[in-house]
C-alpha positions in Angstrom: 49.9 81.9 55.5 51.1 79.0 53.3 53.9 79.6 50.8 51.6 79.4 47.8 49.3 82.1 49.1 52.3 84.2 50.1 53.8 83.9 46.6 50.5 84.8 44.9 50.2 87.9 47.2 53.8 88.9 46.6 53.6 88.6 42.8 50.3 90.4 42.7 51.5 93.3 44.9 54.8 93.6 42.9 52.9 93.6 39.6 50.3 96.1 40.9 53.1 98.5 42.0 54.7 98.3 38.6 51.3 99.1 37.0 51.0 102.1 39.3 54.5 103.3 38.4 53.8 103.0 34.7 50.6 105.0 35.1 52.4 107.7 37.1 55.2 107.9 34.4 52.6 108.3 31.7 51.3 111.3 33.6 54.8 112.8 33.5 55.4 112.3 37.3 59.1 111.6 38.0 59.7 108.2 39.7 62.8 107.2 41.6 63.5 103.9 40.1 66.3 103.1 42.4 64.1 103.3 45.4 61.5 101.1 43.7 64.2 98.5 43.1 65.3 98.7 46.7 61.8 98.2 48.1 61.1 95.3 45.7 64.4 93.6 46.6 63.8 94.1 50.3 60.4 92.6 50.1 61.8 89.7 48.1 64.6 89.2 50.7 62.0 89.2 53.5 59.9 86.7 51.6 62.9 84.4 51.2 63.6 84.6 54.9 60.0 83.9 55.9 59.9 80.9 53.5 63.1 79.5 55.0 61.7 80.0 58.5 58.5 78.2 57.4 60.5 75.3 55.9 62.7 75.0 59.0 59.6 74.4 61.1 58.8 71.3 59.1 62.2 69.7 59.6 63.1 70.8 63.1 
């Protein structure tokens, strides 16, 4: 997967998850915001590591 497609998928999935969380909050369902932040940050960190790995293949 190229970096542009990866970024598009990542932004779409993060935005979609936030829409789902908003819909659940409007239905008075309690959401653990700390866990959501943890998952989003973990995915972002994984994406950065993947991107660095992809870029390192170009130069080495």
